[in-house]
N, C-alpha and C positions, 0 to 999 in steps of 0.2 A: 248323754245318758245312753248306754248301750242296752238294747233289748236282749232278753234271753232267747235261746234258740226256739223254745216252745212258744214264746210270745210272738216272735217273728213269723212262725208258721201260722199262728192264728190270724195275725194281721194280713199275711199274704193271702190266706183263704178268704178273709173278708174282702180284700181288694179285688180278688178275681171273681167272687160270686155275687157280691153286692155292688161295690163301687164301680167296677168296670162296665157292667150293663147300664147303670145309671149315667155314667159318662158318655156312653155310646148314644143313649137316648137324647141327652142334652146336646151333644155335638150335632146329631142329625137335625134336631129342631132349630139350632142356631144357624146351620147352613141353609135350612129350608126358608128362613126368614128373608134371605136375599134372593135376587133374581138369579135364575139358574145360569151359572157361567159356562164358558166353553168346556168341553169334556176334559181336556188336558188340565185346565186350571182346577176343575172340580176334583180330578184325580190327585193332584198335588195337595189340595186342601185336605182331603181325606187321609192321604199318606202322612202328612204332618200331624194331623190330629191323632192318627193312630200311633205315632211315636211319642207324642208329648206326654201321654199318661205314664209311660214306662220310665222316663228319665228320673222323676223324683222317687219312684219306687224301686229303682235298680238295687240299692243297698238292701232293701227289705227282702228281695228274692234271692240274694246271694247265699248259697249254701243250704237252702231249704231242702233240697233233695238228698243231702248228705245225712248220715246218722248223727244223732245228738252228740256233740263233742263233750258235753258235761255229764253224760250218763256214766255210771260206774262200769268199769271194764269187767268182762266175764272171766 
């Protein structure tokens, strides 16, 4: 099922404004549960967690900044 351009914009906004801050809070709390690792290991953990959220949402963000392709031409 393909989402319309308008629906993708709404879901992208939801992902950036609501879901991403919640993901950051959860990721920080999960990492805080473990004993603090070496600085470089901690840096790698945060870098991986910083990229993981974008992989499933990549298709959602494609073309969002472009004009609506389904809009009537002027």
